[in-house]
C-alpha positions as CSV (number, residue, x, y, z in Angstrom):
1,M,117.7,114.6,27.6
2,M,119.5,112.8,24.8
3,I,118.8,114.2,21.3
4,S,117.3,112.1,18.5
5,I,119.4,112.0,15.4
6,W,116.5,110.7,13.3
7,N,116.4,112.5,10.0
8,V,119.5,114.5,10.7
9,A,121.6,114.9,7.6
10,Q,124.7,112.7,7.6
11,I,127.6,114.9,6.4
12,R,131.0,113.3,6.2
13,S,133.1,115.6,3.9
14,Y,133.4,119.2,2.8
15,K,131.7,118.4,-0.5
16,E,128.7,116.9,1.2
17,A,128.6,119.9,3.6
18,H,128.7,122.3,0.7
19,D,126.1,120.5,-1.3
20,H,123.8,120.4,1.7
21,F,124.3,124.0,2.5
22,E,123.6,125.1,-1.1
23,S,120.6,122.9,-1.5
24,T,118.9,123.9,1.8
25,R,116.7,127.0,1.9
26,Y,117.7,129.7,4.3
27,P,114.8,130.1,6.9
28,A,114.7,133.9,6.3
29,R,111.4,134.3,8.1
30,S,112.6,132.8,11.4
31,K,114.5,134.9,13.9
32,K,116.3,131.8,15.1
33,W,118.4,131.5,12.0
34,F,121.3,133.6,10.5
35,E,122.3,133.8,6.9
36,H,125.4,131.7,7.4
37,Q,123.4,128.9,8.9
38,R,121.2,126.1,7.5
39,P,119.2,123.3,9.2
40,L,120.5,119.8,9.5
41,R,117.0,118.5,10.1
42,N,114.4,121.2,9.9
43,T,113.8,124.9,10.7
44,S,112.3,124.1,14.1
45,S,115.7,122.5,15.2
46,P,118.2,125.4,15.3
47,H,120.3,123.3,17.7
48,L,121.1,121.0,14.8
49,R,122.7,123.1,12.1
50,I,125.5,123.6,9.7
51,E,127.4,126.9,9.5
52,R,129.9,128.2,7.0
53,G,132.9,130.5,7.6
54,E,136.5,131.1,6.8
55,V,139.7,130.9,9.0
56,H,143.3,131.2,8.1
57,G,142.2,132.0,4.5
58,V,140.4,128.7,4.0
59,K,136.6,128.2,3.7
60,Y,134.9,125.7,6.0
61,Y,131.6,124.3,7.2
62,D,130.9,123.5,10.9
63,L,128.4,120.9,12.1
64,C,127.0,122.4,15.3
65,L,125.1,120.9,18.3
66,Y,123.5,123.7,20.3
67,T,126.4,126.2,20.9
68,T,129.2,123.8,20.2
69,E,131.0,123.2,16.8
70,L,131.9,119.5,16.9
71,V,133.0,118.9,13.3
72,R,134.7,121.4,10.9
73,Y,135.3,120.4,7.3
74,F,137.7,122.6,5.3
75,E,137.7,123.2,1.6
76,P,140.3,120.9,0.0
77,N,143.5,122.5,-1.2
78,A,145.1,122.4,-4.7
79,Q,146.7,119.0,-3.9
80,G,143.4,117.4,-3.0
81,E,144.2,117.4,0.7
82,E,141.2,117.8,3.1
83,A,141.4,119.0,6.7
84,V,138.9,118.0,9.3
85,W,138.9,119.4,12.9
86,L,137.0,117.6,15.7
87,F,135.9,118.3,19.2
88,N,134.5,115.7,21.5
89,H,132.1,116.7,24.2
90,Y,131.4,113.7,26.4
91,S,127.6,114.0,26.6
92,N,125.6,111.2,25.0
93,S,124.0,113.6,22.6
94,S,127.4,114.8,21.4
95,Q,128.5,111.2,20.9
96,R,125.4,110.4,18.8
97,F,125.9,113.6,16.8
98,L,129.5,112.8,16.1
99,W,128.7,109.2,15.2
100,N,126.0,110.4,12.8
101,A,128.7,112.5,11.0
102,G,131.0,109.4,10.9
103,W,133.3,110.2,13.8
104,Y,133.9,108.6,17.1
105,N,136.5,107.8,19.7
106,R,138.7,104.9,18.9
107,M,137.7,105.1,15.2
108,E,140.4,103.3,13.1
109,C,142.2,105.5,10.6
110,T,145.0,104.8,8.2
111,K,148.2,106.8,7.7
112,Q,149.8,107.2,4.3
113,D,152.3,104.5,5.0
114,G,149.4,102.0,5.7
115,E,149.8,102.0,9.5
116,K,146.5,102.0,11.4
117,F,145.8,104.2,14.4
118,L,142.9,105.0,16.7
119,L,141.4,108.4,17.0
120,Q,141.9,110.1,20.3
121,L,139.0,112.6,20.6
122,S,139.6,114.7,23.7
123,N,137.1,117.2,25.3
124,Q,139.9,119.4,26.7
125,G,139.1,122.5,24.7
126,E,140.9,124.8,27.1
127,I,144.2,123.0,26.2
128,A,143.4,123.3,22.5
129,R,142.8,127.0,23.0
130,H,146.1,127.4,24.7
131,L,147.8,125.6,21.9
132,W,146.0,126.8,18.8
133,G,143.5,129.5,19.8
134,D,140.3,127.5,19.3
135,H,138.6,124.6,21.0
136,F,139.1,121.8,18.3
137,T,141.2,119.1,20.0
138,C,141.8,116.9,17.0
139,R,143.1,118.3,13.6
140,L,143.5,115.8,10.8
141,V,144.6,116.3,7.2
142,F,143.7,113.6,4.7
143,D,145.4,113.1,1.3
144,M,143.4,112.8,-1.9
145,H,143.1,109.0,-1.2
146,G,141.6,109.4,2.3
147,K,144.8,108.5,4.1
148,V,145.9,110.6,7.1
149,I,149.0,112.8,6.6
150,A,150.9,112.1,9.8
151,E,153.1,115.2,9.6
152,K,150.1,117.5,9.4
153,S,147.8,115.8,11.9
154,V,147.8,116.4,15.6
155,H,145.5,116.0,18.6
156,V,145.4,116.7,22.3
157,P,146.5,113.3,23.7
158,F,145.0,111.0,26.2
159,T,147.1,109.8,29.1
160,R,147.7,106.5,30.9
161,K,148.7,106.0,34.5
162,S,152.2,104.9,35.1
163,S,154.2,104.1,38.3
164,T,157.3,105.8,39.3
165,D,160.2,103.8,40.9
166,T,159.1,105.1,44.3
167,R,155.6,103.8,43.8
168,R,156.8,100.4,42.6
169,A,159.2,100.2,45.6
170,K,156.3,101.0,48.1
171,R,154.1,98.4,46.4
172,K,156.8,95.8,46.7
173,Q,157.4,96.6,50.4
174,L,153.7,96.4,51.2
175,R,153.4,93.0,49.5
176,E,156.2,91.8,51.9
177,D,154.5,93.5,54.9
178,F,151.2,91.7,54.1
179,T,152.8,88.3,53.9
180,P,151.8,87.3,57.5
181,V,148.2,88.4,56.7
182,F,148.1,86.1,53.6
183,D,149.7,83.2,55.6
184,M,146.8,83.4,58.0
185,L,144.2,83.7,55.3
186,E,145.6,80.8,53.3
187,M,144.9,78.5,56.3
188,Q,141.2,79.6,56.1
189,Y,141.0,79.0,52.3
190,Q,138.7,76.0,52.5
191,S,136.2,77.8,54.7
192,F,135.9,80.6,52.1
193,I,135.0,78.0,49.5
194,D,132.7,75.9,51.7
195,G,130.6,78.9,52.5
196,V,129.8,79.8,48.9
197,E,126.2,79.4,47.8
198,I,125.5,79.4,44.0
199,N,123.8,82.5,42.6
200,E,124.2,82.6,38.8
201,R,122.6,86.0,38.5
202,A,125.4,87.5,40.7
203,G,127.9,86.1,38.1
204,Q,126.4,87.9,35.1
205,P,128.7,90.4,33.3
206,F,129.2,93.8,34.9
207,R,127.9,92.7,38.3
208,S,130.2,94.0,41.0
209,R,131.2,92.5,44.3
210,D,129.5,93.9,47.3
211,Y,130.9,93.5,50.8
212,D,131.8,95.3,53.9
213,K,134.9,97.4,53.2
214,A,134.7,99.2,56.6
215,V,138.2,100.2,57.7
216,S,138.4,103.4,59.7
217,S,139.7,106.5,58.1
218,D,142.4,106.7,60.8
219,T,143.7,103.2,59.9
220,R,143.7,104.0,56.2
221,D,145.4,107.3,56.8
222,R,148.2,105.6,58.8
223,L,148.6,102.9,56.2
224,I,148.8,105.5,53.3
225,N,150.8,108.2,55.0
226,Q,153.0,106.4,57.5
227,G,153.3,102.8,56.2
228,F,152.6,99.4,57.5
229,E,155.0,99.7,60.5
230,A,152.8,102.5,61.9
231,L,149.7,100.4,62.2
232,T,148.4,99.7,65.7
233,P,147.2,96.2,66.9
234,D,143.6,97.4,66.4
235,D,144.5,98.5,62.9
236,L,146.0,95.1,62.0
237,T,142.9,93.4,63.4
238,A,140.7,95.6,61.2
239,I,142.8,94.9,58.1
240,V,142.8,91.2,58.7
241,Q,139.0,91.2,59.0
242,Y,138.8,93.4,55.9
243,A,141.0,90.9,53.9
244,S,139.0,88.0,55.2
245,N,135.8,89.6,53.9
246,C,137.5,90.2,50.6
247,C,138.5,86.5,50.4
248,Y,135.0,85.2,50.9
249,N,133.4,87.7,48.5
250,I,136.1,87.2,45.9
251,A,135.6,83.4,46.1
252,E,131.9,83.9,45.8
253,S,132.3,86.2,42.8
254,I,134.6,83.8,41.0
255,V,132.3,80.8,41.6
256,N,129.2,82.6,40.5
257,R,130.9,84.0,37.4
258,R,132.0,80.5,36.5
259,A,128.5,79.1,37.2
260,Y,127.0,81.7,34.9
261,Q,129.5,80.7,32.2
262,Y,128.7,77.1,32.8
263,R,125.1,77.7,31.9
264,T,125.9,79.8,28.9
265,D,128.6,77.5,27.5
266,R,127.9,77.4,23.8
267,S,129.6,74.1,23.3
268,L,126.7,72.4,25.2
269,S,123.5,71.7,23.4
270,Y,120.2,72.3,25.1
271,E,119.6,68.5,25.3
272,A,123.1,67.9,26.7
273,Y,122.7,70.5,29.4
274,R,119.3,69.1,30.4
275,R,120.8,65.6,30.7
276,M,123.6,67.0,32.9
277,E,121.0,68.9,34.9
278,S,119.0,65.8,35.6
279,K,122.2,64.1,37.0
280,R,122.9,67.3,39.1
281,E,126.1,67.8,37.1
282,V,125.5,71.5,36.6
283,P,125.4,74.4,39.2
284,V,122.1,74.7,41.1
285,D,121.1,78.1,42.4
286,G,120.6,78.3,46.2
287,E,122.8,75.3,47.0
288,L,126.2,75.3,48.6
289,L,129.1,74.7,46.2
290,S,130.3,71.9,48.4
291,K,127.0,70.0,47.8
292,H,127.5,69.7,44.1
293,A,128.9,66.9,42.0
294,P,132.8,66.6,42.1
295,E,133.2,67.7,38.5
296,V,131.1,70.8,39.1
297,V,133.1,71.6,42.3
298,E,136.3,71.2,40.4
299,R,135.2,73.4,37.5
300,L,133.9,76.2,39.7
301,T,136.4,76.3,42.6
302,P,139.1,79.1,42.5
303,T,142.6,78.3,43.6
304,W,144.1,80.1,46.6
305,E,146.3,82.0,44.1
306,D,143.2,83.2,42.2
307,I,141.8,84.6,45.5
308,K,145.1,86.0,46.8
309,K,145.8,87.9,43.6
310,A,142.5,89.8,43.8
311,V,142.8,90.4,47.6
312,E,146.3,91.7,47.2
313,L,145.0,94.2,44.7
314,D,142.2,95.3,47.1
315,L,144.8,95.8,49.9
316,L,147.0,97.8,47.6
317,Y,144.0,100.0,46.8
318,L,143.4,100.4,50.5
319,A,147.0,101.5,50.9
320,G,146.6,104.0,48.0
321,V,149.3,102.4,45.8
322,A,147.4,100.1,43.4
323,E,147.4,102.6,40.6
324,G,150.2,104.6,39.0
325,D,151.2,108.0,40.4
326,E,152.0,109.8,37.2
327,F,150.1,110.4,33.9
328,V,152.0,109.6,30.7
329,P,150.6,111.0,27.4
330,Y,149.9,108.5,24.6
331,P,151.9,109.2,21.4
332,Q,150.3,111.2,18.5
333,L,148.2,108.9,16.3
334,A,148.9,105.9,18.5
335,K,148.1,102.5,17.2
336,T,146.0,101.7,20.3
337,F,145.3,103.0,23.8
338,A,143.6,101.5,26.8
339,K,139.8,101.6,27.2
340,R,140.4,103.3,30.5
341,C,142.4,106.4,29.8
342,Y,142.6,109.9,31.1
343,G,142.8,113.5,29.9
344,L,145.8,115.6,30.4
345,V,146.2,116.7,34.0
346,K,145.6,120.4,34.0
347,P,148.7,122.0,35.5
348,A,149.6,125.7,35.0
349,F,149.8,126.0,31.2
350,G,153.5,126.7,31.4
351,A,154.0,123.1,32.6
352,I,152.3,121.5,29.6
353,H,155.5,121.7,27.7
354,S,157.3,119.3,30.1
355,L,154.2,117.1,30.4
356,L,153.9,116.5,26.7
357,G,157.6,116.2,26.0
358,E,159.5,118.5,23.6
359,D,158.9,116.7,20.4
360,T,155.1,116.4,20.9
361,W,154.9,120.0,22.2
362,Y,156.6,121.5,19.2
363,K,154.6,119.4,16.7
364,L,151.4,120.6,18.3
365,L,152.5,124.2,18.6
366,N,153.6,124.2,14.9
367,R,150.1,123.6,13.8
368,K,148.9,126.9,15.2
369,G,147.5,129.3,12.6
370,V,147.6,126.8,9.7
371,V,145.2,124.4,8.1
372,Y,147.4,122.8,5.5
């Protein structure tokens, strides 16, 4: 069940945390509360609370959801610097709680030199404990003007998939091996288009293709582990059928997506669209693409290259080589990172050094036991 953040105090700095703590009465009569805790909403919500403490000689306030400290605000030092430690649990409730406090993944921050970067808020608390002895995965230090001090700010990084030379070579070889398959499919290109029936709803955003992907596990294992040359005639027949299914369904997906965009084209007024509709110059649900006006057919029809590109990717996934085979960490305080990213692969902790690279490893390790 996702928590409600209605009426939960929004605390976005040490000063706000201190003011809230001092102005909120300690629920002394309740056994659910300790003296170092105060409610963020009310006394009947001990799962939403603020706690005060001290570590490394610096006072702090924690914003807690249930048993997890998600935000820690430290008392500013004599130079006006303020440290903030963050932990990102990936539950919806945690996301709402962090957002209420003013923090979220991909939040844009500014370094002292004016360069922007996006927050990488990891949930890999076990790696943080290995590095620093606690679960906070992002440790920022802001100067008195609210700019991030890059030399003092670190985080457990996200990673992206990258391909080794071996993976790239295997991918290249498979593309060559599949050339006869694509030659056969190209000759059937018009039949894939002619069979498409308009269904605008299927072209709406986030709708996925749905088709028979049945290839036996034996065929797939041979393709992945032994390569194209190890495939039997039956394997090749199955793969050609699989690719043919892909072609038709990819053509259908592209056409329906374009048909949906046709209807939602903001450059057309309602009246203009109705005039075109009366002349059958717009896509019509339930009718074959080939039965439409020439201008509609031209606008909706994918080229063979459009279809081939998508089918090739499906076949590379079938062969297990579509994605990279190694995980590369993003830099500290990176300007940007992909929407689809990954946590650090969890090898034996002794291997984290080589995974992160020496510079990043020592920068992270040097923040152990310090706040400022």
